[in-house]
PyMOL CGO cylinders between C-alpha atoms (Angstrom):
from pymol import cmd
from pymol.cgo import CYLINDER

trace = [
    CYLINDER, 26.37, -6.48, 47.50, 22.99, -5.35, 46.72, 0.3, 1, 1, 1, 1, 1, 1,
    CYLINDER, 22.99, -5.35, 46.72, 22.14, -5.69, 43.05, 0.3, 1, 1, 1, 1, 1, 1,
    CYLINDER, 22.14, -5.69, 43.05, 19.90, -3.04, 40.99, 0.3, 1, 1, 1, 1, 1, 1,
    CYLINDER, 19.90, -3.04, 40.99, 16.76, -4.65, 39.16, 0.3, 1, 1, 1, 1, 1, 1,
    CYLINDER, 16.76, -4.65, 39.16, 17.90, -3.01, 36.00, 0.3, 1, 1, 1, 1, 1, 1,
    CYLINDER, 17.90, -3.01, 36.00, 20.74, -1.11, 35.03, 0.3, 1, 1, 1, 1, 1, 1,
    CYLINDER, 20.74, -1.11, 35.03, 20.50, 2.89, 35.21, 0.3, 1, 1, 1, 1, 1, 1,
    CYLINDER, 20.50, 2.89, 35.21, 20.90, 5.25, 32.45, 0.3, 1, 1, 1, 1, 1, 1,
    CYLINDER, 20.90, 5.25, 32.45, 24.48, 6.15, 31.95, 0.3, 1, 1, 1, 1, 1, 1,
    CYLINDER, 24.48, 6.15, 31.95, 25.42, 9.28, 29.85, 0.3, 1, 1, 1, 1, 1, 1,
    CYLINDER, 25.42, 9.28, 29.85, 28.70, 9.96, 28.30, 0.3, 1, 1, 1, 1, 1, 1,
    CYLINDER, 28.70, 9.96, 28.30, 29.89, 13.70, 28.62, 0.3, 1, 1, 1, 1, 1, 1,
    CYLINDER, 29.89, 13.70, 28.62, 32.28, 15.02, 26.17, 0.3, 1, 1, 1, 1, 1, 1,
    CYLINDER, 32.28, 15.02, 26.17, 33.97, 17.50, 28.41, 0.3, 1, 1, 1, 1, 1, 1,
    CYLINDER, 33.97, 17.50, 28.41, 37.10, 18.45, 26.32, 0.3, 1, 1, 1, 1, 1, 1,
    CYLINDER, 37.10, 18.45, 26.32, 39.06, 18.13, 23.28, 0.3, 1, 1, 1, 1, 1, 1,
    CYLINDER, 39.06, 18.13, 23.28, 43.06, 18.19, 23.72, 0.3, 1, 1, 1, 1, 1, 1,
    CYLINDER, 43.06, 18.19, 23.72, 45.62, 18.96, 20.86, 0.3, 1, 1, 1, 1, 1, 1,
    CYLINDER, 45.62, 18.96, 20.86, 48.52, 16.56, 22.02, 0.3, 1, 1, 1, 1, 1, 1,
    CYLINDER, 48.52, 16.56, 22.02, 51.99, 17.85, 21.74, 0.3, 1, 1, 1, 1, 1, 1,
    CYLINDER, 51.99, 17.85, 21.74, 54.51, 16.02, 20.09, 0.3, 1, 1, 1, 1, 1, 1,
    CYLINDER, 54.51, 16.02, 20.09, 56.20, 14.54, 23.31, 0.3, 1, 1, 1, 1, 1, 1,
    CYLINDER, 56.20, 14.54, 23.31, 52.70, 12.89, 24.14, 0.3, 1, 1, 1, 1, 1, 1,
    CYLINDER, 52.70, 12.89, 24.14, 52.94, 8.88, 23.67, 0.3, 1, 1, 1, 1, 1, 1,
    CYLINDER, 52.94, 8.88, 23.67, 49.62, 9.22, 22.00, 0.3, 1, 1, 1, 1, 1, 1,
    CYLINDER, 49.62, 9.22, 22.00, 50.80, 12.26, 19.96, 0.3, 1, 1, 1, 1, 1, 1,
    CYLINDER, 50.80, 12.26, 19.96, 49.95, 10.56, 16.48, 0.3, 1, 1, 1, 1, 1, 1,
    CYLINDER, 49.95, 10.56, 16.48, 46.32, 10.54, 17.15, 0.3, 1, 1, 1, 1, 1, 1,
    CYLINDER, 46.32, 10.54, 17.15, 46.40, 14.32, 17.05, 0.3, 1, 1, 1, 1, 1, 1,
    CYLINDER, 46.40, 14.32, 17.05, 43.61, 15.14, 19.66, 0.3, 1, 1, 1, 1, 1, 1,
    CYLINDER, 43.61, 15.14, 19.66, 42.36, 13.61, 22.67, 0.3, 1, 1, 1, 1, 1, 1,
    CYLINDER, 42.36, 13.61, 22.67, 38.63, 13.56, 23.57, 0.3, 1, 1, 1, 1, 1, 1,
    CYLINDER, 38.63, 13.56, 23.57, 38.19, 13.48, 27.34, 0.3, 1, 1, 1, 1, 1, 1,
    CYLINDER, 38.19, 13.48, 27.34, 34.92, 12.02, 28.57, 0.3, 1, 1, 1, 1, 1, 1,
    CYLINDER, 34.92, 12.02, 28.57, 33.14, 11.84, 32.16, 0.3, 1, 1, 1, 1, 1, 1,
    CYLINDER, 33.14, 11.84, 32.16, 30.12, 9.38, 32.72, 0.3, 1, 1, 1, 1, 1, 1,
    CYLINDER, 30.12, 9.38, 32.72, 26.77, 10.25, 34.18, 0.3, 1, 1, 1, 1, 1, 1,
    CYLINDER, 26.77, 10.25, 34.18, 25.30, 7.12, 36.18, 0.3, 1, 1, 1, 1, 1, 1,
    CYLINDER, 25.30, 7.12, 36.18, 21.34, 8.02, 37.08, 0.3, 1, 1, 1, 1, 1, 1,
    CYLINDER, 21.34, 8.02, 37.08, 21.47, 5.98, 40.09, 0.3, 1, 1, 1, 1, 1, 1,
    CYLINDER, 21.47, 5.98, 40.09, 17.94, 5.49, 41.56, 0.3, 1, 1, 1, 1, 1, 1,
    CYLINDER, 17.94, 5.49, 41.56, 19.66, 6.97, 44.83, 0.3, 1, 1, 1, 1, 1, 1,
    CYLINDER, 19.66, 6.97, 44.83, 21.13, 10.00, 43.19, 0.3, 1, 1, 1, 1, 1, 1,
    CYLINDER, 21.13, 10.00, 43.19, 23.24, 10.90, 40.30, 0.3, 1, 1, 1, 1, 1, 1,
    CYLINDER, 23.24, 10.90, 40.30, 26.98, 9.49, 40.48, 0.3, 1, 1, 1, 1, 1, 1,
    CYLINDER, 26.98, 9.49, 40.48, 29.22, 11.41, 38.35, 0.3, 1, 1, 1, 1, 1, 1,
    CYLINDER, 29.22, 11.41, 38.35, 32.66, 9.94, 37.20, 0.3, 1, 1, 1, 1, 1, 1,
    CYLINDER, 32.66, 9.94, 37.20, 35.29, 12.48, 36.36, 0.3, 1, 1, 1, 1, 1, 1,
    CYLINDER, 35.29, 12.48, 36.36, 34.80, 15.97, 35.59, 0.3, 1, 1, 1, 1, 1, 1,
    CYLINDER, 34.80, 15.97, 35.59, 37.30, 16.67, 32.82, 0.3, 1, 1, 1, 1, 1, 1,
    CYLINDER, 37.30, 16.67, 32.82, 39.34, 19.42, 32.10, 0.3, 1, 1, 1, 1, 1, 1,
    CYLINDER, 39.34, 19.42, 32.10, 39.40, 23.21, 33.82, 0.3, 1, 1, 1, 1, 1, 1,
    CYLINDER, 39.40, 23.21, 33.82, 40.72, 26.37, 32.58, 0.3, 1, 1, 1, 1, 1, 1,
    CYLINDER, 40.72, 26.37, 32.58, 44.39, 26.79, 33.63, 0.3, 1, 1, 1, 1, 1, 1,
    CYLINDER, 44.39, 26.79, 33.63, 47.04, 28.81, 31.85, 0.3, 1, 1, 1, 1, 1, 1,
    CYLINDER, 47.04, 28.81, 31.85, 49.74, 25.91, 31.58, 0.3, 1, 1, 1, 1, 1, 1,
    CYLINDER, 49.74, 25.91, 31.58, 47.32, 23.52, 30.35, 0.3, 1, 1, 1, 1, 1, 1,
    CYLINDER, 47.32, 23.52, 30.35, 45.87, 26.19, 27.94, 0.3, 1, 1, 1, 1, 1, 1,
    CYLINDER, 45.87, 26.19, 27.94, 49.18, 26.57, 26.49, 0.3, 1, 1, 1, 1, 1, 1,
    CYLINDER, 49.18, 26.57, 26.49, 50.29, 22.68, 26.38, 0.3, 1, 1, 1, 1, 1, 1,
    CYLINDER, 50.29, 22.68, 26.38, 46.83, 21.39, 24.98, 0.3, 1, 1, 1, 1, 1, 1,
    CYLINDER, 46.83, 21.39, 24.98, 44.86, 24.09, 23.40, 0.3, 1, 1, 1, 1, 1, 1,
    CYLINDER, 44.86, 24.09, 23.40, 41.71, 22.72, 24.79, 0.3, 1, 1, 1, 1, 1, 1,
    CYLINDER, 41.71, 22.72, 24.79, 38.33, 22.87, 23.68, 0.3, 1, 1, 1, 1, 1, 1,
    CYLINDER, 38.33, 22.87, 23.68, 36.39, 22.82, 26.75, 0.3, 1, 1, 1, 1, 1, 1,
    CYLINDER, 36.39, 22.82, 26.75, 32.79, 22.14, 27.61, 0.3, 1, 1, 1, 1, 1, 1,
    CYLINDER, 32.79, 22.14, 27.61, 31.20, 23.61, 31.00, 0.3, 1, 1, 1, 1, 1, 1,
    CYLINDER, 31.20, 23.61, 31.00, 30.65, 20.87, 33.46, 0.3, 1, 1, 1, 1, 1, 1,
    CYLINDER, 30.65, 20.87, 33.46, 27.50, 22.54, 34.55, 0.3, 1, 1, 1, 1, 1, 1,
    CYLINDER, 27.50, 22.54, 34.55, 26.06, 22.59, 31.00, 0.3, 1, 1, 1, 1, 1, 1,
    CYLINDER, 26.06, 22.59, 31.00, 27.05, 19.19, 30.35, 0.3, 1, 1, 1, 1, 1, 1,
    CYLINDER, 27.05, 19.19, 30.35, 24.99, 17.99, 33.25, 0.3, 1, 1, 1, 1, 1, 1,
    CYLINDER, 24.99, 17.99, 33.25, 21.90, 20.19, 32.51, 0.3, 1, 1, 1, 1, 1, 1,
    CYLINDER, 21.90, 20.19, 32.51, 21.83, 18.84, 29.25, 0.3, 1, 1, 1, 1, 1, 1,
    CYLINDER, 21.83, 18.84, 29.25, 21.17, 15.38, 30.73, 0.3, 1, 1, 1, 1, 1, 1,
    CYLINDER, 21.17, 15.38, 30.73, 18.57, 16.73, 33.13, 0.3, 1, 1, 1, 1, 1, 1,
    CYLINDER, 18.57, 16.73, 33.13, 20.90, 17.07, 36.12, 0.3, 1, 1, 1, 1, 1, 1,
    CYLINDER, 20.90, 17.07, 36.12, 21.66, 20.10, 38.19, 0.3, 1, 1, 1, 1, 1, 1,
    CYLINDER, 21.66, 20.10, 38.19, 25.20, 20.12, 39.72, 0.3, 1, 1, 1, 1, 1, 1,
    CYLINDER, 25.20, 20.12, 39.72, 23.77, 20.70, 43.32, 0.3, 1, 1, 1, 1, 1, 1,
    CYLINDER, 23.77, 20.70, 43.32, 21.84, 17.47, 43.15, 0.3, 1, 1, 1, 1, 1, 1,
    CYLINDER, 21.84, 17.47, 43.15, 24.93, 15.37, 41.99, 0.3, 1, 1, 1, 1, 1, 1,
    CYLINDER, 24.93, 15.37, 41.99, 25.04, 12.60, 45.00, 0.3, 1, 1, 1, 1, 1, 1,
    CYLINDER, 25.04, 12.60, 45.00, 28.72, 11.59, 44.56, 0.3, 1, 1, 1, 1, 1, 1,
    CYLINDER, 28.72, 11.59, 44.56, 31.78, 12.42, 42.43, 0.3, 1, 1, 1, 1, 1, 1,
    CYLINDER, 31.78, 12.42, 42.43, 34.22, 9.43, 41.67, 0.3, 1, 1, 1, 1, 1, 1,
    CYLINDER, 34.22, 9.43, 41.67, 37.73, 10.67, 40.33, 0.3, 1, 1, 1, 1, 1, 1,
    CYLINDER, 37.73, 10.67, 40.33, 39.06, 7.67, 38.51, 0.3, 1, 1, 1, 1, 1, 1,
    CYLINDER, 39.06, 7.67, 38.51, 42.54, 9.13, 39.26, 0.3, 1, 1, 1, 1, 1, 1,
    CYLINDER, 42.54, 9.13, 39.26, 43.67, 12.84, 39.74, 0.3, 1, 1, 1, 1, 1, 1,
    CYLINDER, 43.67, 12.84, 39.74, 45.28, 13.56, 36.63, 0.3, 1, 1, 1, 1, 1, 1,
    CYLINDER, 45.28, 13.56, 36.63, 44.36, 17.15, 35.10, 0.3, 1, 1, 1, 1, 1, 1,
    CYLINDER, 44.36, 17.15, 35.10, 42.03, 16.18, 32.52, 0.3, 1, 1, 1, 1, 1, 1,
    CYLINDER, 42.03, 16.18, 32.52, 40.08, 13.85, 34.98, 0.3, 1, 1, 1, 1, 1, 1,
    CYLINDER, 40.08, 13.85, 34.98, 39.56, 16.37, 38.06, 0.3, 1, 1, 1, 1, 1, 1,
    CYLINDER, 39.56, 16.37, 38.06, 39.73, 19.74, 36.41, 0.3, 1, 1, 1, 1, 1, 1,
    CYLINDER, 39.73, 19.74, 36.41, 36.41, 20.64, 36.79, 0.3, 1, 1, 1, 1, 1, 1,
    CYLINDER, 36.41, 20.64, 36.79, 36.37, 19.33, 40.65, 0.3, 1, 1, 1, 1, 1, 1,
    CYLINDER, 36.37, 19.33, 40.65, 35.94, 22.86, 41.54, 0.3, 1, 1, 1, 1, 1, 1,
    CYLINDER, 35.94, 22.86, 41.54, 32.47, 23.10, 40.63, 0.3, 1, 1, 1, 1, 1, 1,
    CYLINDER, 32.47, 23.10, 40.63, 31.80, 20.91, 43.49, 0.3, 1, 1, 1, 1, 1, 1,
    CYLINDER, 31.80, 20.91, 43.49, 34.32, 22.71, 45.78, 0.3, 1, 1, 1, 1, 1, 1,
    CYLINDER, 34.32, 22.71, 45.78, 32.24, 25.52, 45.40, 0.3, 1, 1, 1, 1, 1, 1,
    CYLINDER, 32.24, 25.52, 45.40, 28.94, 23.72, 46.83, 0.3, 1, 1, 1, 1, 1, 1,
    CYLINDER, 28.94, 23.72, 46.83, 31.21, 22.41, 49.80, 0.3, 1, 1, 1, 1, 1, 1,
    CYLINDER, 31.21, 22.41, 49.80, 28.99, 19.39, 49.99, 0.3, 1, 1, 1, 1, 1, 1,
    CYLINDER, 28.99, 19.39, 49.99, 29.35, 16.60, 47.61, 0.3, 1, 1, 1, 1, 1, 1,
    CYLINDER, 29.35, 16.60, 47.61, 31.42, 13.75, 48.44, 0.3, 1, 1, 1, 1, 1, 1,
    CYLINDER, 31.42, 13.75, 48.44, 34.35, 13.10, 46.31, 0.3, 1, 1, 1, 1, 1, 1,
    CYLINDER, 34.35, 13.10, 46.31, 35.73, 9.55, 46.21, 0.3, 1, 1, 1, 1, 1, 1,
    CYLINDER, 35.73, 9.55, 46.21, 39.44, 8.94, 45.81, 0.3, 1, 1, 1, 1, 1, 1,
    CYLINDER, 39.44, 8.94, 45.81, 41.97, 6.10, 46.38, 0.3, 1, 1, 1, 1, 1, 1,
    CYLINDER, 41.97, 6.10, 46.38, 44.33, 6.72, 48.88, 0.3, 1, 1, 1, 1, 1, 1,
    CYLINDER, 44.33, 6.72, 48.88, 47.14, 5.65, 46.79, 0.3, 1, 1, 1, 1, 1, 1,
    CYLINDER, 47.14, 5.65, 46.79, 45.91, 8.21, 44.12, 0.3, 1, 1, 1, 1, 1, 1,
    CYLINDER, 45.91, 8.21, 44.12, 45.75, 10.96, 46.93, 0.3, 1, 1, 1, 1, 1, 1,
    CYLINDER, 45.75, 10.96, 46.93, 49.35, 10.04, 47.82, 0.3, 1, 1, 1, 1, 1, 1,
    CYLINDER, 49.35, 10.04, 47.82, 50.56, 10.51, 44.50, 0.3, 1, 1, 1, 1, 1, 1,
    CYLINDER, 50.56, 10.51, 44.50, 48.86, 13.47, 43.62, 0.3, 1, 1, 1, 1, 1, 1,
    CYLINDER, 48.86, 13.47, 43.62, 50.67, 15.01, 46.37, 0.3, 1, 1, 1, 1, 1, 1,
    CYLINDER, 50.67, 15.01, 46.37, 53.66, 14.88, 44.54, 0.3, 1, 1, 1, 1, 1, 1,
    CYLINDER, 53.66, 14.88, 44.54, 54.95, 17.93, 42.71, 0.3, 1, 1, 1, 1, 1, 1,
    CYLINDER, 54.95, 17.93, 42.71, 54.10, 18.17, 39.01, 0.3, 1, 1, 1, 1, 1, 1,
    CYLINDER, 54.10, 18.17, 39.01, 51.17, 15.46, 39.05, 0.3, 1, 1, 1, 1, 1, 1,
    CYLINDER, 51.17, 15.46, 39.05, 48.34, 17.31, 38.63, 0.3, 1, 1, 1, 1, 1, 1,
    CYLINDER, 48.34, 17.31, 38.63, 46.83, 20.96, 39.07, 0.3, 1, 1, 1, 1, 1, 1,
    CYLINDER, 46.83, 20.96, 39.07, 46.68, 21.35, 42.83, 0.3, 1, 1, 1, 1, 1, 1,
    CYLINDER, 46.68, 21.35, 42.83, 43.63, 23.63, 42.95, 0.3, 1, 1, 1, 1, 1, 1,
    CYLINDER, 43.63, 23.63, 42.95, 41.97, 20.46, 41.21, 0.3, 1, 1, 1, 1, 1, 1,
    CYLINDER, 41.97, 20.46, 41.21, 43.43, 17.78, 42.79, 0.3, 1, 1, 1, 1, 1, 1,
    CYLINDER, 43.43, 17.78, 42.79, 43.48, 18.96, 46.25, 0.3, 1, 1, 1, 1, 1, 1,
    CYLINDER, 43.48, 18.96, 46.25, 39.84, 17.67, 47.41, 0.3, 1, 1, 1, 1, 1, 1,
    CYLINDER, 39.84, 17.67, 47.41, 38.87, 19.66, 50.35, 0.3, 1, 1, 1, 1, 1, 1,
    CYLINDER, 38.87, 19.66, 50.35, 38.87, 17.50, 53.75, 0.3, 1, 1, 1, 1, 1, 1,
    CYLINDER, 38.87, 17.50, 53.75, 35.15, 17.91, 54.71, 0.3, 1, 1, 1, 1, 1, 1,
    CYLINDER, 35.15, 17.91, 54.71, 34.37, 16.37, 50.72, 0.3, 1, 1, 1, 1, 1, 1,
    CYLINDER, 34.37, 16.37, 50.72, 37.20, 14.04, 50.58, 0.3, 1, 1, 1, 1, 1, 1,
    CYLINDER, 37.20, 14.04, 50.58, 36.34, 10.22, 50.85, 0.3, 1, 1, 1, 1, 1, 1,
    CYLINDER, 36.34, 10.22, 50.85, 39.16, 8.30, 50.78, 0.3, 1, 1, 1, 1, 1, 1,
    CYLINDER, 39.16, 8.30, 50.78, 38.97, 4.50, 49.72, 0.3, 1, 1, 1, 1, 1, 1,
    CYLINDER, 38.97, 4.50, 49.72, 41.62, 1.76, 50.05, 0.3, 1, 1, 1, 1, 1, 1,
    CYLINDER, 41.62, 1.76, 50.05, 40.84, -0.98, 47.62, 0.3, 1, 1, 1, 1, 1, 1,
    CYLINDER, 40.84, -0.98, 47.62, 37.45, -2.05, 46.73, 0.3, 1, 1, 1, 1, 1, 1,
    CYLINDER, 37.45, -2.05, 46.73, 34.18, -0.85, 48.45, 0.3, 1, 1, 1, 1, 1, 1,
    CYLINDER, 34.18, -0.85, 48.45, 30.31, -0.39, 47.75, 0.3, 1, 1, 1, 1, 1, 1,
    CYLINDER, 30.31, -0.39, 47.75, 29.49, 2.85, 46.93, 0.3, 1, 1, 1, 1, 1, 1,
    CYLINDER, 29.49, 2.85, 46.93, 25.47, 2.29, 46.72, 0.3, 1, 1, 1, 1, 1, 1,
    CYLINDER, 25.47, 2.29, 46.72, 23.24, -0.48, 45.88, 0.3, 1, 1, 1, 1, 1, 1,
    CYLINDER, 23.24, -0.48, 45.88, 24.66, -2.08, 42.54, 0.3, 1, 1, 1, 1, 1, 1,
    CYLINDER, 24.66, -2.08, 42.54, 27.76, 0.31, 42.51, 0.3, 1, 1, 1, 1, 1, 1,
    CYLINDER, 27.76, 0.31, 42.51, 31.00, -0.43, 43.79, 0.3, 1, 1, 1, 1, 1, 1,
    CYLINDER, 31.00, -0.43, 43.79, 34.50, 0.96, 43.26, 0.3, 1, 1, 1, 1, 1, 1,
    CYLINDER, 34.50, 0.96, 43.26, 37.16, -1.26, 41.95, 0.3, 1, 1, 1, 1, 1, 1,
    CYLINDER, 37.16, -1.26, 41.95, 40.79, -0.66, 42.47, 0.3, 1, 1, 1, 1, 1, 1,
    CYLINDER, 40.79, -0.66, 42.47, 42.47, -0.64, 39.06, 0.3, 1, 1, 1, 1, 1, 1,
    CYLINDER, 42.47, -0.64, 39.06, 46.04, 0.48, 39.34, 0.3, 1, 1, 1, 1, 1, 1,
    CYLINDER, 46.04, 0.48, 39.34, 48.51, 0.84, 36.44, 0.3, 1, 1, 1, 1, 1, 1,
    CYLINDER, 48.51, 0.84, 36.44, 47.97, 4.15, 34.61, 0.3, 1, 1, 1, 1, 1, 1,
    CYLINDER, 47.97, 4.15, 34.61, 48.46, 5.77, 38.16, 0.3, 1, 1, 1, 1, 1, 1,
    CYLINDER, 48.46, 5.77, 38.16, 48.84, 3.93, 41.62, 0.3, 1, 1, 1, 1, 1, 1,
    CYLINDER, 48.84, 3.93, 41.62, 45.51, 4.72, 42.61, 0.3, 1, 1, 1, 1, 1, 1,
    CYLINDER, 45.51, 4.72, 42.61, 43.55, 4.29, 39.58, 0.3, 1, 1, 1, 1, 1, 1,
    CYLINDER, 43.55, 4.29, 39.58, 39.82, 3.25, 40.22, 0.3, 1, 1, 1, 1, 1, 1,
    CYLINDER, 39.82, 3.25, 40.22, 37.05, 2.01, 38.19, 0.3, 1, 1, 1, 1, 1, 1,
    CYLINDER, 37.05, 2.01, 38.19, 33.39, 1.81, 38.77, 0.3, 1, 1, 1, 1, 1, 1,
    CYLINDER, 33.39, 1.81, 38.77, 31.39, -1.12, 38.31, 0.3, 1, 1, 1, 1, 1, 1,
    CYLINDER, 31.39, -1.12, 38.31, 27.47, -1.23, 38.19, 0.3, 1, 1, 1, 1, 1, 1,
    CYLINDER, 27.47, -1.23, 38.19, 25.61, -4.52, 38.46, 0.3, 1, 1, 1, 1, 1, 1,
    CYLINDER, 25.61, -4.52, 38.46, 21.94, -5.43, 37.97, 0.3, 1, 1, 1, 1, 1, 1,
    CYLINDER, 21.94, -5.43, 37.97, 20.62, -9.00, 38.01, 0.3, 1, 1, 1, 1, 1, 1,
    CYLINDER, 20.62, -9.00, 38.01, 21.52, -10.30, 34.60, 0.3, 1, 1, 1, 1, 1, 1,
    CYLINDER, 21.52, -10.30, 34.60, 24.00, -7.35, 33.52, 0.3, 1, 1, 1, 1, 1, 1,
    CYLINDER, 24.00, -7.35, 33.52, 27.38, -5.67, 34.50, 0.3, 1, 1, 1, 1, 1, 1,
    CYLINDER, 27.38, -5.67, 34.50, 28.77, -2.52, 33.10, 0.3, 1, 1, 1, 1, 1, 1,
    CYLINDER, 28.77, -2.52, 33.10, 32.22, -1.08, 33.86, 0.3, 1, 1, 1, 1, 1, 1,
    CYLINDER, 32.22, -1.08, 33.86, 33.28, 2.74, 33.96, 0.3, 1, 1, 1, 1, 1, 1,
    CYLINDER, 33.28, 2.74, 33.96, 36.98, 1.81, 33.42, 0.3, 1, 1, 1, 1, 1, 1,
    CYLINDER, 36.98, 1.81, 33.42, 38.56, 5.38, 32.93, 0.3, 1, 1, 1, 1, 1, 1,
    CYLINDER, 38.56, 5.38, 32.93, 41.77, 5.49, 31.69, 0.3, 1, 1, 1, 1, 1, 1,
    CYLINDER, 41.77, 5.49, 31.69, 42.82, 1.59, 32.96, 0.3, 1, 1, 1, 1, 1, 1,
    CYLINDER, 42.82, 1.59, 32.96, 43.15, 1.53, 29.12, 0.3, 1, 1, 1, 1, 1, 1,
    CYLINDER, 43.15, 1.53, 29.12, 43.89, 4.38, 26.53, 0.3, 1, 1, 1, 1, 1, 1,
    CYLINDER, 43.89, 4.38, 26.53, 42.00, 2.31, 23.60, 0.3, 1, 1, 1, 1, 1, 1,
    CYLINDER, 42.00, 2.31, 23.60, 39.46, -0.45, 24.05, 0.3, 1, 1, 1, 1, 1, 1,
    CYLINDER, 39.46, -0.45, 24.05, 41.77, -3.17, 22.14, 0.3, 1, 1, 1, 1, 1, 1,
    CYLINDER, 41.77, -3.17, 22.14, 43.96, -3.29, 25.36, 0.3, 1, 1, 1, 1, 1, 1,
    CYLINDER, 43.96, -3.29, 25.36, 40.88, -4.70, 27.01, 0.3, 1, 1, 1, 1, 1, 1,
    CYLINDER, 40.88, -4.70, 27.01, 40.31, -7.25, 24.54, 0.3, 1, 1, 1, 1, 1, 1,
    CYLINDER, 40.31, -7.25, 24.54, 44.07, -8.40, 24.19, 0.3, 1, 1, 1, 1, 1, 1,
    CYLINDER, 44.07, -8.40, 24.19, 44.52, -8.10, 27.99, 0.3, 1, 1, 1, 1, 1, 1,
    CYLINDER, 44.52, -8.10, 27.99, 47.68, -5.99, 27.13, 0.3, 1, 1, 1, 1, 1, 1,
    CYLINDER, 47.68, -5.99, 27.13, 48.32, -2.45, 28.53, 0.3, 1, 1, 1, 1, 1, 1,
    CYLINDER, 48.32, -2.45, 28.53, 49.85, 0.04, 26.09, 0.3, 1, 1, 1, 1, 1, 1,
    CYLINDER, 49.85, 0.04, 26.09, 53.32, 1.18, 27.35, 0.3, 1, 1, 1, 1, 1, 1,
    CYLINDER, 53.32, 1.18, 27.35, 52.30, 4.88, 26.69, 0.3, 1, 1, 1, 1, 1, 1,
    CYLINDER, 52.30, 4.88, 26.69, 49.47, 4.37, 29.34, 0.3, 1, 1, 1, 1, 1, 1,
    CYLINDER, 49.47, 4.37, 29.34, 51.45, 2.88, 32.21, 0.3, 1, 1, 1, 1, 1, 1,
    CYLINDER, 51.45, 2.88, 32.21, 52.35, 5.21, 35.27, 0.3, 1, 1, 1, 1, 1, 1,
    CYLINDER, 52.35, 5.21, 35.27, 55.74, 3.79, 34.34, 0.3, 1, 1, 1, 1, 1, 1,
    CYLINDER, 55.74, 3.79, 34.34, 57.39, 0.51, 33.59, 0.3, 1, 1, 1, 1, 1, 1,
    CYLINDER, 57.39, 0.51, 33.59, 57.14, -1.01, 37.11, 0.3, 1, 1, 1, 1, 1, 1,
    CYLINDER, 57.14, -1.01, 37.11, 53.43, -0.95, 36.72, 0.3, 1, 1, 1, 1, 1, 1,
    CYLINDER, 53.43, -0.95, 36.72, 53.01, -3.00, 33.69, 0.3, 1, 1, 1, 1, 1, 1,
    CYLINDER, 53.01, -3.00, 33.69, 52.37, -5.97, 35.68, 0.3, 1, 1, 1, 1, 1, 1,
    CYLINDER, 52.37, -5.97, 35.68, 49.50, -4.20, 37.83, 0.3, 1, 1, 1, 1, 1, 1,
    CYLINDER, 49.50, -4.20, 37.83, 47.91, -2.92, 34.54, 0.3, 1, 1, 1, 1, 1, 1,
    CYLINDER, 47.91, -2.92, 34.54, 47.93, -6.31, 33.42, 0.3, 1, 1, 1, 1, 1, 1,
    CYLINDER, 47.93, -6.31, 33.42, 46.15, -7.50, 36.23, 0.3, 1, 1, 1, 1, 1, 1,
    CYLINDER, 46.15, -7.50, 36.23, 43.65, -4.62, 36.12, 0.3, 1, 1, 1, 1, 1, 1,
    CYLINDER, 43.65, -4.62, 36.12, 42.67, -5.47, 32.40, 0.3, 1, 1, 1, 1, 1, 1,
    CYLINDER, 42.67, -5.47, 32.40, 42.37, -8.94, 33.38, 0.3, 1, 1, 1, 1, 1, 1,
    CYLINDER, 42.37, -8.94, 33.38, 40.17, -8.16, 36.52, 0.3, 1, 1, 1, 1, 1, 1,
    CYLINDER, 40.17, -8.16, 36.52, 37.81, -6.13, 34.64, 0.3, 1, 1, 1, 1, 1, 1,
    CYLINDER, 37.81, -6.13, 34.64, 37.22, -8.79, 31.87, 0.3, 1, 1, 1, 1, 1, 1,
    CYLINDER, 37.22, -8.79, 31.87, 36.79, -11.22, 34.53, 0.3, 1, 1, 1, 1, 1, 1,
    CYLINDER, 36.79, -11.22, 34.53, 33.54, -9.61, 35.43, 0.3, 1, 1, 1, 1, 1, 1,
    CYLINDER, 33.54, -9.61, 35.43, 31.99, -10.08, 32.01, 0.3, 1, 1, 1, 1, 1, 1,
    CYLINDER, 31.99, -10.08, 32.01, 30.67, -6.70, 31.55, 0.3, 1, 1, 1, 1, 1, 1,
    CYLINDER, 30.67, -6.70, 31.55, 28.41, -5.96, 28.64, 0.3, 1, 1, 1, 1, 1, 1,
    CYLINDER, 28.41, -5.96, 28.64, 30.20, -2.65, 28.37, 0.3, 1, 1, 1, 1, 1, 1,
    CYLINDER, 30.20, -2.65, 28.37, 33.41, -1.14, 29.28, 0.3, 1, 1, 1, 1, 1, 1,
    CYLINDER, 33.41, -1.14, 29.28, 33.39, 2.84, 29.01, 0.3, 1, 1, 1, 1, 1, 1,
    CYLINDER, 33.39, 2.84, 29.01, 36.56, 4.28, 28.92, 0.3, 1, 1, 1, 1, 1, 1,
    CYLINDER, 36.56, 4.28, 28.92, 37.94, 7.84, 29.38, 0.3, 1, 1, 1, 1, 1, 1,
    CYLINDER, 37.94, 7.84, 29.38, 39.64, 8.66, 25.79, 0.3, 1, 1, 1, 1, 1, 1,
    CYLINDER, 39.64, 8.66, 25.79, 38.09, 6.23, 23.51, 0.3, 1, 1, 1, 1, 1, 1,
    CYLINDER, 38.09, 6.23, 23.51, 34.69, 6.63, 22.20, 0.3, 1, 1, 1, 1, 1, 1,
    CYLINDER, 34.69, 6.63, 22.20, 34.52, 2.92, 21.15, 0.3, 1, 1, 1, 1, 1, 1,
    CYLINDER, 34.52, 2.92, 21.15, 33.49, 0.58, 23.96, 0.3, 1, 1, 1, 1, 1, 1,
    CYLINDER, 33.49, 0.58, 23.96, 34.55, -2.84, 24.98, 0.3, 1, 1, 1, 1, 1, 1,
    CYLINDER, 34.55, -2.84, 24.98, 32.30, -5.86, 25.58, 0.3, 1, 1, 1, 1, 1, 1,
    CYLINDER, 32.30, -5.86, 25.58, 33.43, -9.05, 27.34, 0.3, 1, 1, 1, 1, 1, 1,
    CYLINDER, 33.43, -9.05, 27.34, 30.61, -11.26, 25.96, 0.3, 1, 1, 1, 1, 1, 1,
]
cmd.load_cgo(trace, "trace")
């Protein structure tokens, strides 16, 4: 894969704060931060996840405090019309909730793993109008694939069947945007998935393998969707 001369700027976008209900595995945390990531790639901006949208069911369950994706992008100098690609790490409501920003534009490609699209077709998996990517924009990926020079999608199942991460490589450094491959960064350092972050118990081995695989890249940083701290493998 062609590498970049230097790592591009990566901005973290705080798109939502959720109040976690009592039944949520992380309810003791009280609230959940929801991050997306903006990669300022020389060939065009790449957006990883889109946060939470406005929906009555989600409002009732999580009382979300939301930030407009368009406003968040603009605060970092990017117009939503200039985003070259959207990568959904997975299609749970808090990772695809403002995908509709790009559905309205009708041109931005949205990258999703085949296994994730299949999972998201099941009732109750996500909010259908957010997770159903229009056919002309949907780019289905099966496993690892190069997305742009120095950037590739990496299949990291465990939290969901089709979870994926983004690996960004320059000549002497790698960074991973790991989405929800882990709920907290210490899962990466221990290479031990938290049971509350598994799709179900049968995915524990896959989740463990995904954490080991990410660490094997020796990234200088791993960014996560719900933990403001980062993991460094060296």
